[in-house]
Backbone as JSON Lines, residues from 0, in Angstrom:
{"i":0,"aa":"M","n":[27.59,-75.14,-88.27],"ca":[27.21,-73.26,-88.68],"c":[26.82,-72.08,-88.61]}
{"i":1,"aa":"T","n":[26.9,-71.43,-87.74],"ca":[25.62,-70.01,-88.41],"c":[25.72,-69.3,-89.1]}
{"i":2,"aa":"D","n":[24.78,-68.5,-90.13],"ca":[24.85,-68.1,-91.3],"c":[25.42,-67.27,-90.73]}
{"i":3,"aa":"C","n":[26.04,-66.3,-91.63],"ca":[26.59,-65.41,-91.19],"c":[25.18,-63.8,-92.08]}
{"i":4,"aa":"G","n":[25.15,-64.09,-92.55],"ca":[23.89,-63.4,-93.25],"c":[24.11,-62.44,-94.48]}
{"i":5,"aa":"C","n":[25.85,-62.63,-94.86],"ca":[26.16,-61.91,-95.94],"c":[25.87,-61.7,-96.78]}
{"i":6,"aa":"A","n":[25.48,-62.99,-97.61],"ca":[24.9,-63.56,-98.45],"c":[24.03,-64.14,-98.65]}
{"i":7,"aa":"P","n":[22.95,-63.81,-99.85],"ca":[21.09,-65.05,-99.94],"c":[22.27,-66.1,-100.15]}
{"i":8,"aa":"P","n":[20.96,-67.24,-99.83],"ca":[21.71,-68.22,-100.6],"c":[21.74,-68.65,-102.03]}
{"i":9,"aa":"P","n":[21.88,-69.44,-102.83],"ca":[22.23,-69.75,-104.0],"c":[21.64,-69.37,-105.51]}
{"i":10,"aa":"L","n":[20.45,-70.0,-104.89],"ca":[19.14,-69.97,-105.62],"c":[18.19,-68.76,-105.28]}
{"i":11,"aa":"E","n":[18.02,-68.16,-103.45],"ca":[17.32,-67.15,-103.87],"c":[17.89,-65.8,-104.4]}
{"i":12,"aa":"S","n":[19.23,-66.39,-104.81],"ca":[20.06,-64.81,-105.71],"c":[20.07,-65.44,-106.92]}
{"i":13,"aa":"D","n":[19.7,-66.53,-108.17],"ca":[19.35,-66.32,-109.16],"c":[18.27,-65.77,-108.89]}
{"i":14,"aa":"T","n":[16.59,-65.81,-108.39],"ca":[15.61,-65.34,-109.06],"c":[15.48,-63.7,-108.88]}
{"i":15,"aa":"Q","n":[16.28,-63.56,-107.38],"ca":[16.95,-61.74,-107.52],"c":[17.18,-61.69,-108.32]}
{"i":16,"aa":"K","n":[18.64,-61.78,-109.11],"ca":[19.58,-61.5,-110.15],"c":[18.44,-61.28,-112.27]}
{"i":17,"aa":"R","n":[17.28,-62.52,-111.36],"ca":[16.1,-63.1,-113.3],"c":[15.7,-61.79,-112.68]}
{"i":18,"aa":"A","n":[15.34,-61.93,-112.0],"ca":[13.75,-59.96,-111.59],"c":[14.46,-59.31,-112.2]}
{"i":19,"aa":"L","n":[15.93,-59.13,-111.25],"ca":[16.8,-57.21,-111.58],"c":[16.86,-57.23,-113.0]}
{"i":20,"aa":"R","n":[17.05,-58.31,-113.24],"ca":[17.19,-58.28,-114.88],"c":[16.21,-57.85,-116.13]}
{"i":21,"aa":"I","n":[14.61,-59.1,-116.23],"ca":[14.58,-58.11,-116.26],"c":[13.94,-56.8,-116.7]}
{"i":22,"aa":"A","n":[13.08,-56.29,-114.43],"ca":[12.89,-55.18,-114.98],"c":[13.7,-54.19,-115.13]}
{"i":23,"aa":"L","n":[15.32,-53.89,-115.45],"ca":[16.4,-53.47,-115.54],"c":[16.23,-53.03,-116.96]}
{"i":24,"aa":"G","n":[16.26,-54.92,-118.33],"ca":[15.55,-54.14,-119.71],"c":[14.29,-54.18,-119.43]}
{"i":25,"aa":"L","n":[13.54,-54.14,-118.84],"ca":[11.91,-53.03,-119.2],"c":[11.81,-51.66,-119.16]}
{"i":26,"aa":"N","n":[12.58,-51.61,-117.55],"ca":[12.66,-49.35,-117.57],"c":[13.68,-49.26,-118.86]}
{"i":27,"aa":"A","n":[14.41,-49.39,-118.99],"ca":[15.66,-49.26,-120.02],"c":[14.71,-48.64,-121.78]}
{"i":28,"aa":"F","n":[13.84,-50.02,-121.46],"ca":[13.06,-49.74,-122.84],"c":[12.23,-48.62,-122.8]}
{"i":29,"aa":"M","n":[12.05,-48.78,-121.26],"ca":[9.88,-47.59,-121.41],"c":[11.17,-45.84,-121.5]}
{"i":30,"aa":"F","n":[12.07,-45.83,-120.74],"ca":[12.86,-44.82,-120.81],"c":[12.86,-44.06,-122.66]}
{"i":31,"aa":"L","n":[13.58,-44.91,-123.71],"ca":[13.23,-44.44,-124.53],"c":[11.97,-44.07,-125.08]}
{"i":32,"aa":"V","n":[11.21,-45.29,-124.66],"ca":[10.1,-45.09,-125.63],"c":[9.09,-43.65,-123.91]}
{"i":33,"aa":"E","n":[9.59,-43.57,-123.4],"ca":[8.55,-42.15,-123.38],"c":[9.03,-40.88,-123.22]}
{"i":34,"aa":"T","n":[10.33,-40.94,-122.89],"ca":[11.86,-39.89,-123.43],"c":[10.43,-38.98,-124.33]}
{"i":35,"aa":"S","n":[11.1,-40.1,-125.22],"ca":[10.83,-39.8,-127.23],"c":[9.73,-39.34,-126.89]}
{"i":36,"aa":"S","n":[8.78,-39.95,-126.79],"ca":[7.0,-39.84,-126.98],"c":[7.4,-38.61,-125.72]}
{"i":37,"aa":"G","n":[7.44,-37.93,-125.13],"ca":[7.02,-36.3,-124.84],"c":[7.23,-35.41,-124.98]}
{"i":38,"aa":"I","n":[8.86,-36.0,-125.73],"ca":[9.24,-34.79,-126.49],"c":[8.13,-34.17,-127.47]}
{"i":39,"aa":"F","n":[7.97,-35.67,-128.91],"ca":[7.64,-35.02,-129.24],"c":[5.7,-34.86,-129.32]}
{"i":40,"aa":"A","n":[4.9,-35.27,-127.8],"ca":[4.06,-35.27,-126.78],"c":[3.73,-33.25,-126.82]}
{"i":41,"aa":"N","n":[5.15,-33.12,-126.24],"ca":[5.11,-31.85,-125.37],"c":[4.85,-31.39,-124.39]}
{"i":42,"aa":"S","n":[5.21,-32.89,-123.44],"ca":[4.46,-34.02,-122.4],"c":[5.45,-33.3,-121.37]}
{"i":43,"aa":"A","n":[5.14,-32.73,-120.32],"ca":[6.07,-32.62,-118.67],"c":[5.78,-33.61,-117.88]}
{"i":44,"aa":"G","n":[4.35,-34.41,-118.27],"ca":[4.17,-35.51,-117.01],"c":[5.47,-36.8,-118.25]}
{"i":45,"aa":"L","n":[5.41,-36.62,-119.27],"ca":[5.65,-38.25,-119.66],"c":[7.02,-38.3,-119.71]}
{"i":46,"aa":"I","n":[7.68,-36.91,-119.97],"ca":[9.03,-36.85,-119.83],"c":[9.75,-37.02,-118.29]}
{"i":47,"aa":"A","n":[8.79,-36.85,-117.17],"ca":[9.0,-36.91,-116.01],"c":[8.42,-38.39,-115.32]}
{"i":48,"aa":"D","n":[8.13,-39.46,-116.5],"ca":[7.49,-40.6,-116.15],"c":[8.9,-41.73,-116.72]}
{"i":49,"aa":"G","n":[9.87,-40.74,-117.96],"ca":[10.13,-41.43,-118.46],"c":[11.96,-41.33,-117.74]}
{"i":50,"aa":"L","n":[12.42,-40.31,-117.06],"ca":[12.99,-40.25,-116.44],"c":[13.0,-40.89,-114.9]}
{"i":51,"aa":"D","n":[12.04,-40.88,-114.41],"ca":[12.4,-41.7,-113.61],"c":[12.0,-43.44,-113.78]}
{"i":52,"aa":"M","n":[11.57,-44.04,-115.04],"ca":[12.48,-45.07,-115.43],"c":[13.97,-45.62,-115.99]}
{"i":53,"aa":"L","n":[14.33,-44.04,-115.84],"ca":[15.85,-44.54,-116.44],"c":[16.18,-44.53,-114.66]}
{"i":54,"aa":"S","n":[16.16,-43.5,-113.79],"ca":[16.63,-43.75,-112.17],"c":[16.12,-45.02,-112.01]}
{"i":55,"aa":"D","n":[14.82,-45.77,-112.56],"ca":[14.69,-47.06,-112.1],"c":[15.57,-48.52,-112.99]}
{"i":56,"aa":"A","n":[16.27,-48.41,-113.86],"ca":[16.82,-48.38,-113.84],"c":[18.72,-48.98,-113.76]}
{"i":57,"aa":"V","n":[18.64,-47.69,-113.89],"ca":[19.89,-47.09,-112.83],"c":[20.1,-48.37,-111.52]}
{"i":58,"aa":"V","n":[18.95,-47.98,-110.69],"ca":[18.59,-48.51,-109.38],"c":[18.98,-50.36,-109.64]}
{"i":59,"aa":"Y","n":[17.98,-51.04,-110.16],"ca":[17.57,-52.28,-110.65],"c":[20.08,-52.5,-110.61]}
{"i":60,"aa":"A","n":[19.99,-52.04,-111.52],"ca":[21.49,-51.85,-112.07],"c":[22.56,-51.77,-110.46]}
{"i":61,"aa":"I","n":[22.06,-50.94,-109.56],"ca":[23.11,-51.38,-108.26],"c":[22.47,-52.66,-107.68]}
{"i":62,"aa":"A","n":[21.03,-52.61,-107.29],"ca":[20.89,-53.74,-106.71],"c":[21.2,-55.24,-107.06]}
{"i":63,"aa":"L","n":[21.38,-55.59,-108.53],"ca":[22.35,-56.51,-109.29],"c":[23.57,-56.66,-108.92]}
{"i":64,"aa":"V","n":[24.41,-55.65,-108.83],"ca":[25.74,-55.5,-108.03],"c":[25.43,-56.3,-106.52]}
{"i":65,"aa":"A","n":[25.08,-55.08,-106.28],"ca":[24.5,-55.91,-105.03],"c":[24.63,-57.55,-104.54]}
{"i":66,"aa":"I","n":[23.76,-57.91,-105.43],"ca":[23.43,-59.21,-104.48],"c":[25.37,-60.09,-104.64]}
{"i":67,"aa":"G","n":[25.06,-60.96,-103.5],"ca":[26.32,-61.54,-102.7],"c":[27.53,-60.35,-101.91]}
{"i":68,"aa":"N","n":[27.06,-59.47,-102.37],"ca":[28.21,-59.07,-101.29],"c":[27.93,-58.46,-100.19]}
{"i":69,"aa":"S","n":[28.49,-57.8,-99.32],"ca":[28.06,-57.83,-97.89],"c":[26.96,-56.49,-97.91]}
{"i":70,"aa":"L","n":[26.29,-56.64,-96.44],"ca":[25.18,-55.34,-96.3],"c":[25.72,-55.0,-96.16]}
{"i":71,"aa":"R","n":[26.45,-54.05,-95.79],"ca":[28.08,-52.56,-95.77],"c":[27.31,-52.56,-97.12]}
{"i":72,"aa":"F","n":[27.64,-53.2,-98.23],"ca":[27.56,-52.51,-99.7],"c":[26.45,-52.27,-99.38]}
{"i":73,"aa":"K","n":[25.0,-53.49,-99.28],"ca":[24.25,-53.69,-99.9],"c":[23.28,-51.9,-98.81]}
{"i":74,"aa":"A","n":[23.04,-51.57,-98.39],"ca":[22.98,-50.63,-97.11],"c":[23.58,-49.74,-98.14]}
{"i":75,"aa":"N","n":[24.58,-49.05,-99.21],"ca":[25.86,-48.39,-98.83],"c":[24.96,-48.06,-100.59]}
{"i":76,"aa":"A","n":[24.64,-49.13,-101.53],"ca":[23.74,-49.15,-102.67],"c":[22.05,-48.37,-102.45]}
{"i":77,"aa":"A","n":[21.42,-49.1,-101.33],"ca":[20.7,-47.86,-101.02],"c":[20.35,-46.61,-101.0]}
{"i":78,"aa":"M","n":[21.5,-46.19,-100.49],"ca":[20.99,-45.2,-100.01],"c":[21.94,-44.01,-101.83]}
{"i":79,"aa":"F","n":[23.38,-44.59,-102.02],"ca":[22.95,-43.99,-102.9],"c":[22.08,-44.2,-104.95]}
{"i":80,"aa":"S","n":[20.82,-45.05,-104.52],"ca":[19.94,-45.12,-105.2],"c":[18.96,-43.75,-104.96]}
{"i":81,"aa":"G","n":[18.81,-44.11,-103.14],"ca":[17.96,-42.68,-102.41],"c":[18.41,-41.37,-103.12]}
{"i":82,"aa":"L","n":[19.78,-41.27,-102.95],"ca":[20.3,-40.01,-103.27],"c":[19.95,-39.33,-104.71]}
{"i":83,"aa":"A","n":[20.39,-40.7,-105.34],"ca":[19.85,-40.6,-106.78],"c":[18.22,-40.39,-107.43]}
{"i":84,"aa":"L","n":[18.06,-40.22,-106.24],"ca":[16.27,-40.19,-106.73],"c":[15.95,-38.98,-106.37]}
{"i":85,"aa":"L","n":[16.69,-38.77,-105.37],"ca":[16.23,-37.16,-104.55],"c":[16.79,-36.09,-105.53]}
{"i":86,"aa":"A","n":[18.38,-36.03,-106.34],"ca":[18.88,-35.41,-107.32],"c":[18.11,-35.42,-108.74]}
{"i":87,"aa":"L","n":[16.82,-36.44,-109.24],"ca":[15.91,-36.94,-110.43],"c":[14.9,-36.26,-110.0]}
{"i":88,"aa":"G","n":[14.87,-35.67,-108.46],"ca":[12.85,-35.78,-108.42],"c":[13.27,-33.01,-108.47]}
{"i":89,"aa":"A","n":[14.36,-33.52,-107.71],"ca":[14.84,-32.18,-108.12],"c":[14.63,-31.45,-109.28]}
{"i":90,"aa":"G","n":[15.21,-32.26,-109.89],"ca":[15.67,-32.48,-111.8],"c":[13.96,-31.93,-112.48]}
{"i":91,"aa":"L","n":[13.69,-32.54,-111.97],"ca":[12.28,-32.77,-112.38],"c":[11.24,-31.29,-112.41]}
{"i":92,"aa":"F","n":[11.58,-31.01,-110.74],"ca":[10.52,-29.67,-110.69],"c":[11.26,-28.59,-111.73]}
{"i":93,"aa":"V","n":[12.46,-28.22,-111.57],"ca":[13.02,-27.46,-112.71],"c":[12.77,-27.63,-114.13]}
{"i":94,"aa":"E","n":[12.39,-29.28,-114.94],"ca":[11.4,-28.99,-116.19],"c":[10.71,-28.62,-115.85]}
{"i":95,"aa":"V","n":[10.01,-28.93,-114.75],"ca":[8.58,-28.28,-115.23],"c":[8.22,-27.12,-114.92]}
{"i":96,"aa":"V","n":[9.17,-26.29,-113.97],"ca":[9.28,-24.32,-113.8],"c":[9.83,-24.29,-115.02]}
{"i":97,"aa":"R","n":[10.44,-25.0,-116.43],"ca":[10.7,-24.89,-117.63],"c":[9.45,-24.27,-118.41]}
{"i":98,"aa":"R","n":[8.78,-25.55,-118.52],"ca":[8.12,-25.19,-119.73],"c":[6.41,-24.67,-119.03]}
{"i":99,"aa":"F","n":[6.55,-24.43,-117.74],"ca":[5.98,-23.47,-116.93],"c":[5.62,-22.31,-117.72]}
{"i":100,"aa":"I","n":[6.9,-21.84,-118.4],"ca":[7.41,-20.67,-118.83],"c":[7.37,-20.34,-120.6]}
{"i":101,"aa":"D","n":[7.73,-22.02,-120.68],"ca":[8.11,-21.44,-122.73],"c":[7.75,-22.57,-122.99]}
{"i":102,"aa":"G","n":[6.51,-22.93,-123.01],"ca":[5.73,-24.76,-122.97],"c":[4.4,-24.83,-123.98]}
{"i":103,"aa":"G","n":[4.11,-25.59,-124.43],"ca":[2.79,-25.38,-125.66],"c":[2.39,-26.6,-125.02]}
{"i":104,"aa":"S","n":[1.23,-26.37,-125.04],"ca":[-0.25,-27.79,-125.06],"c":[0.22,-28.78,-125.22]}
{"i":105,"aa":"P","n":[0.1,-30.43,-124.59],"ca":[0.91,-31.41,-124.95],"c":[-0.45,-32.47,-125.81]}
{"i":106,"aa":"E","n":[-0.2,-33.55,-126.1],"ca":[-0.61,-34.27,-127.39],"c":[-1.32,-34.94,-126.08]}
{"i":107,"aa":"G","n":[-2.71,-35.07,-125.71],"ca":[-3.49,-35.95,-124.44],"c":[-3.56,-37.25,-125.02]}
{"i":108,"aa":"G","n":[-3.32,-37.45,-126.59],"ca":[-3.8,-39.68,-126.55],"c":[-2.32,-39.53,-126.58]}
{"i":109,"aa":"W","n":[-1.06,-39.06,-127.15],"ca":[-0.01,-40.05,-126.56],"c":[0.02,-40.01,-125.4]}
{"i":110,"aa":"M","n":[-0.45,-39.07,-124.47],"ca":[-0.09,-38.89,-123.11],"c":[-1.17,-40.44,-122.83]}
{"i":111,"aa":"I","n":[-1.86,-40.95,-122.78],"ca":[-2.62,-42.14,-122.1],"c":[-1.84,-43.25,-123.09]}
{"i":112,"aa":"A","n":[-2.4,-43.56,-123.95],"ca":[-1.48,-44.11,-124.69],"c":[0.06,-44.47,-124.37]}
{"i":113,"aa":"I","n":[0.75,-43.99,-124.47],"ca":[2.27,-44.16,-123.9],"c":[2.62,-45.11,-121.87]}
{"i":114,"aa":"A","n":[1.68,-43.73,-121.72],"ca":[0.93,-43.6,-120.07],"c":[0.96,-45.44,-119.69]}
{"i":115,"aa":"A","n":[-0.36,-45.57,-120.27],"ca":[-0.79,-46.86,-120.67],"c":[0.12,-47.93,-120.09]}
{"i":116,"aa":"L","n":[1.02,-47.82,-121.62],"ca":[2.01,-48.79,-121.8],"c":[3.29,-48.97,-120.76]}
{"i":117,"aa":"A","n":[3.04,-48.27,-120.64],"ca":[4.23,-47.81,-118.79],"c":[3.69,-48.32,-117.77]}
{"i":118,"aa":"L","n":[2.43,-48.39,-117.7],"ca":[1.79,-48.67,-116.66],"c":[1.54,-50.55,-116.55]}
{"i":119,"aa":"V","n":[1.31,-51.0,-118.25],"ca":[1.21,-52.21,-117.94],"c":[2.95,-52.84,-117.51]}
{"i":120,"aa":"V","n":[3.76,-52.28,-117.79],"ca":[5.02,-52.99,-117.88],"c":[5.55,-52.47,-116.1]}
{"i":121,"aa":"N","n":[5.32,-51.66,-115.59],"ca":[5.52,-51.24,-114.47],"c":[4.62,-52.26,-113.0]}
{"i":122,"aa":"I","n":[3.39,-52.18,-113.58],"ca":[3.19,-53.76,-112.62],"c":[3.48,-55.2,-113.2]}
{"i":123,"aa":"I","n":[4.13,-55.09,-114.27],"ca":[5.04,-57.23,-114.34],"c":[6.15,-57.25,-113.12]}
{"i":124,"aa":"V","n":[6.72,-55.7,-113.83],"ca":[7.86,-55.23,-112.34],"c":[7.46,-55.31,-111.0]}
{"i":125,"aa":"L","n":[6.34,-54.88,-111.07],"ca":[6.39,-54.75,-109.53],"c":[5.55,-56.64,-109.2]}
{"i":126,"aa":"R","n":[5.48,-56.95,-109.82],"ca":[5.29,-58.03,-109.59],"c":[6.03,-59.25,-109.0]}
{"i":127,"aa":"L","n":[7.83,-59.56,-110.19],"ca":[8.34,-59.69,-110.39],"c":[9.02,-59.42,-109.2]}
{"i":128,"aa":"L","n":[9.0,-57.86,-108.3],"ca":[9.48,-57.61,-107.01],"c":[9.36,-58.13,-106.08]}
{"i":129,"aa":"S","n":[7.59,-57.84,-106.09],"ca":[6.96,-58.16,-105.26],"c":[7.2,-59.0,-104.05]}
{"i":130,"aa":"R","n":[7.88,-60.74,-104.53],"ca":[8.37,-61.5,-103.29],"c":[10.09,-61.45,-102.7]}
{"i":131,"aa":"Q","n":[10.75,-60.1,-103.91],"ca":[12.19,-60.21,-102.84],"c":[11.92,-58.98,-102.41]}
{"i":132,"aa":"R","n":[11.26,-57.4,-102.06],"ca":[10.81,-56.4,-101.25],"c":[11.13,-56.71,-99.96]}
{"i":133,"aa":"N","n":[11.46,-57.99,-99.48],"ca":[11.92,-57.4,-97.71],"c":[12.67,-58.45,-97.71]}
{"i":134,"aa":"D","n":[13.08,-59.26,-98.35],"ca":[14.65,-59.7,-98.02],"c":[16.04,-59.12,-97.87]}
{"i":135,"aa":"E","n":[15.98,-57.66,-98.56],"ca":[17.26,-57.07,-97.87],"c":[16.94,-55.22,-98.84]}
{"i":136,"aa":"V","n":[18.11,-54.26,-97.69],"ca":[17.62,-53.04,-98.24],"c":[17.58,-52.58,-99.03]}
{"i":137,"aa":"H","n":[19.18,-53.12,-100.54],"ca":[18.53,-52.87,-102.14],"c":[17.68,-53.21,-103.0]}
{"i":138,"aa":"L","n":[16.88,-54.12,-102.0],"ca":[15.79,-54.8,-103.17],"c":[14.75,-54.28,-102.79]}
{"i":139,"aa":"R","n":[14.4,-53.72,-101.14],"ca":[12.72,-52.63,-101.0],"c":[13.09,-51.63,-101.68]}
{"i":140,"aa":"A","n":[14.53,-50.92,-101.92],"ca":[15.13,-49.64,-102.59],"c":[14.42,-49.71,-104.16]}
{"i":141,"aa":"A","n":[14.4,-50.68,-104.38],"ca":[13.89,-51.03,-106.13],"c":[12.5,-51.12,-106.1]}
{"i":142,"aa":"W","n":[12.12,-52.34,-105.18],"ca":[10.68,-52.3,-105.41],"c":[9.68,-51.08,-105.09]}
{"i":143,"aa":"I","n":[9.88,-49.85,-103.96],"ca":[9.96,-48.96,-103.22],"c":[9.51,-47.78,-104.73]}
{"i":144,"aa":"F","n":[10.91,-48.04,-105.59],"ca":[11.11,-46.98,-107.39],"c":[9.91,-47.34,-108.34]}
{"i":145,"aa":"T","n":[9.8,-48.69,-107.95],"ca":[8.28,-49.13,-109.36],"c":[7.38,-49.49,-108.32]}
{"i":146,"aa":"R","n":[7.02,-49.12,-107.31],"ca":[5.52,-48.72,-106.88],"c":[5.74,-47.25,-107.13]}
{"i":147,"aa":"A","n":[6.49,-46.23,-107.06],"ca":[6.07,-44.85,-107.53],"c":[6.08,-45.08,-108.73]}
{"i":148,"aa":"D","n":[6.14,-45.15,-109.62],"ca":[5.9,-45.31,-111.21],"c":[4.52,-45.9,-111.36]}
{"i":149,"aa":"V","n":[4.11,-46.86,-110.7],"ca":[3.15,-46.91,-111.05],"c":[1.33,-46.37,-111.0]}
{"i":150,"aa":"I","n":[1.97,-45.43,-109.14],"ca":[1.28,-44.17,-108.82],"c":[1.11,-43.12,-110.38]}
{"i":151,"aa":"A","n":[3.15,-43.18,-110.44],"ca":[2.94,-41.85,-111.95],"c":[2.09,-42.26,-112.53]}
{"i":152,"aa":"N","n":[3.02,-43.79,-113.48],"ca":[2.02,-43.84,-115.45],"c":[0.36,-43.42,-114.46]}
{"i":153,"aa":"A","n":[-0.33,-43.95,-113.36],"ca":[-2.02,-43.81,-113.35],"c":[-2.3,-42.39,-113.12]}
{"i":154,"aa":"A","n":[-0.94,-41.63,-113.01],"ca":[-1.52,-39.04,-113.08],"c":[-1.55,-38.87,-113.87]}
{"i":155,"aa":"V","n":[-0.83,-39.67,-115.19],"ca":[0.0,-39.05,-116.0],"c":[-1.26,-39.65,-117.17]}
{"i":156,"aa":"I","n":[-2.15,-40.93,-117.28],"ca":[-2.88,-41.39,-117.77],"c":[-4.34,-40.38,-117.43]}
{"i":157,"aa":"L","n":[-4.79,-39.58,-115.79],"ca":[-5.66,-39.15,-116.02],"c":[-5.72,-37.61,-116.21]}
{"i":158,"aa":"S","n":[-4.16,-37.05,-115.87],"ca":[-4.1,-35.8,-116.99],"c":[-3.78,-35.92,-118.54]}
{"i":159,"aa":"G","n":[-3.88,-37.48,-118.89],"ca":[-4.33,-37.15,-120.33],"c":[-6.08,-36.79,-120.71]}
{"i":160,"aa":"L","n":[-6.43,-37.77,-120.19],"ca":[-7.59,-38.02,-120.05],"c":[-8.46,-36.3,-120.23]}
{"i":161,"aa":"A","n":[-7.72,-35.83,-118.72],"ca":[-8.36,-34.25,-118.64],"c":[-7.69,-32.84,-119.88]}
{"i":162,"aa":"V","n":[-6.24,-33.21,-120.27],"ca":[-6.16,-32.08,-121.55],"c":[-6.87,-32.58,-122.63]}
{"i":163,"aa":"V","n":[-6.88,-34.06,-122.88],"ca":[-7.97,-34.14,-123.92],"c":[-9.62,-33.32,-124.09]}
{"i":164,"aa":"A","n":[-9.94,-33.13,-122.37],"ca":[-11.84,-33.14,-122.83],"c":[-11.65,-31.57,-122.19]}
{"i":165,"aa":"T","n":[-10.0,-30.85,-121.75],"ca":[-10.42,-29.29,-121.86],"c":[-9.22,-28.83,-122.52]}
{"i":166,"aa":"G","n":[-7.97,-29.4,-123.18],"ca":[-7.38,-28.29,-124.25],"c":[-6.34,-27.5,-122.73]}
{"i":167,"aa":"S","n":[-6.71,-27.52,-121.67],"ca":[-5.36,-27.09,-120.76],"c":[-3.98,-27.87,-120.51]}
{"i":168,"aa":"R","n":[-2.92,-26.73,-121.11],"ca":[-1.6,-27.83,-121.21],"c":[-1.2,-28.14,-119.01]}
{"i":169,"aa":"Y","n":[-2.47,-27.01,-118.22],"ca":[-2.19,-27.56,-116.75],"c":[-1.85,-29.24,-115.78]}
{"i":170,"aa":"F","n":[-2.92,-29.08,-116.89],"ca":[-3.06,-30.43,-115.89],"c":[-1.39,-31.85,-116.34]}
{"i":171,"aa":"D","n":[-1.1,-31.65,-117.06],"ca":[-0.46,-32.17,-117.89],"c":[1.18,-32.0,-116.7]}
{"i":172,"aa":"L","n":[1.67,-30.27,-116.65],"ca":[2.22,-29.39,-115.7],"c":[1.75,-29.44,-113.96]}
{"i":173,"aa":"A","n":[0.82,-29.77,-113.38],"ca":[0.89,-30.24,-112.68],"c":[1.09,-31.45,-112.11]}
{"i":174,"aa":"V","n":[1.04,-32.64,-112.55],"ca":[0.8,-34.33,-113.05],"c":[2.72,-33.88,-113.01]}
{"i":175,"aa":"G","n":[3.34,-33.65,-113.87],"ca":[5.14,-33.69,-114.22],"c":[4.91,-33.1,-112.58]}
{"i":176,"aa":"A","n":[4.52,-31.86,-111.81],"ca":[5.37,-31.59,-109.97],"c":[5.01,-32.4,-109.34]}
{"i":177,"aa":"A","n":[3.74,-32.87,-109.61],"ca":[3.3,-33.9,-108.68],"c":[4.63,-35.44,-108.45]}
{"i":178,"aa":"I","n":[4.47,-36.08,-109.99],"ca":[5.78,-36.77,-109.74],"c":[6.73,-36.28,-109.77]}
{"i":179,"aa":"A","n":[7.23,-35.48,-109.41],"ca":[8.76,-35.27,-109.19],"c":[8.12,-34.81,-107.34]}
{"i":180,"aa":"A","n":[7.37,-34.72,-106.73],"ca":[6.94,-34.35,-105.71],"c":[6.9,-35.99,-105.2]}
{"i":181,"aa":"Y","n":[6.25,-37.2,-105.19],"ca":[6.33,-38.2,-105.34],"c":[7.34,-38.84,-105.56]}
{"i":182,"aa":"V","n":[8.33,-39.17,-106.24],"ca":[9.29,-39.12,-106.76],"c":[10.52,-38.52,-105.13]}
{"i":183,"aa":"M","n":[10.77,-37.73,-105.13],"ca":[11.28,-36.9,-103.8],"c":[10.85,-37.75,-102.35]}
{"i":184,"aa":"R","n":[9.66,-38.28,-101.66],"ca":[8.79,-38.87,-101.27],"c":[9.57,-39.9,-100.88]}
{"i":185,"aa":"E","n":[9.41,-40.4,-101.72],"ca":[10.23,-41.84,-102.32],"c":[11.96,-42.05,-102.17]}
{"i":186,"aa":"A","n":[12.53,-41.1,-102.32],"ca":[13.52,-41.04,-102.11],"c":[13.66,-40.68,-100.41]}
{"i":187,"aa":"F","n":[13.49,-40.19,-99.95],"ca":[13.93,-39.71,-98.45],"c":[13.43,-41.41,-97.97]}
{"i":188,"aa":"E","n":[12.18,-41.59,-98.08],"ca":[12.31,-42.89,-97.9],"c":[13.35,-44.09,-97.74]}
{"i":189,"aa":"I","n":[13.74,-44.55,-99.26],"ca":[14.92,-45.5,-99.25],"c":[15.77,-44.94,-98.39]}
{"i":190,"aa":"I","n":[15.98,-43.21,-98.76],"ca":[17.67,-43.16,-97.8],"c":[17.2,-43.25,-95.74]}
{"i":191,"aa":"S","n":[15.81,-42.91,-95.82],"ca":[15.8,-43.73,-94.07],"c":[16.28,-45.12,-94.36]}
{"i":192,"aa":"D","n":[15.54,-45.96,-94.96],"ca":[15.99,-47.19,-94.7],"c":[16.95,-47.94,-94.85]}
{"i":193,"aa":"A","n":[17.83,-46.9,-95.72],"ca":[19.29,-47.04,-96.03],"c":[20.36,-46.53,-94.36]}
{"i":194,"aa":"R","n":[19.94,-45.91,-93.69],"ca":[20.53,-45.13,-92.42],"c":[20.04,-45.85,-91.33]}
{"i":195,"aa":"G","n":[18.78,-46.58,-91.37],"ca":[18.87,-48.07,-91.08],"c":[19.1,-48.79,-91.08]}
{"i":196,"aa":"A","n":[19.59,-49.76,-92.36],"ca":[20.67,-50.17,-92.33],"c":[21.58,-50.46,-91.16]}
{"i":197,"aa":"Q","n":[22.47,-49.02,-92.08],"ca":[23.92,-48.83,-91.71],"c":[23.77,-48.57,-90.39]}
{"i":198,"aa":"R","n":[23.29,-48.51,-89.95],"ca":[23.18,-48.23,-88.2],"c":[23.31,-49.66,-87.81]}
{"i":199,"aa":"A","n":[21.84,-50.42,-88.37],"ca":[22.2,-51.78,-87.92],"c":[23.22,-52.97,-87.77]}
{"i":200,"aa":"I","n":[24.54,-52.67,-88.35],"ca":[25.63,-53.09,-89.17],"c":[26.84,-53.66,-87.65]}
């Protein structure tokens, strides 16, 4: 009997679910830590990074639901993830503009500490998902989200160092805007992958 490709083998499915559950829990936790710290530290970069963690948690939840479903469901799940990420990026731009008009100076030390913690978490998640990223389009979407987070975390750390060194809030705002732009770029990549998968069905 030929394999229809409708669902992964049970062992592979269990491995994917375990990785996604761990990733979901870690990202939900870091969303709370980063957004609350960003509000406390008056940092657009930390808030942007925290909201990005929330979007990742949503994507991991969607990917969990997609496991064992049809190829069409998986492609549609990836498309939804991409569209959600695109909306998030646009929202982050709005927040950065708001803080540019009416915002104070961020706490650089808090930015560095919290972003460093987030970086460690995302490296762990990236390693968990690296073996599954080529299996299904919805899993590749999850891996792309995490890859974007690692870059965003590093950017927030660098901006925190710049804020500490200069006292200028514009480094934080610039990183917030850059994270928003990068998030939107990753969204378009996911949407492109999903469209290709939809056409192939």
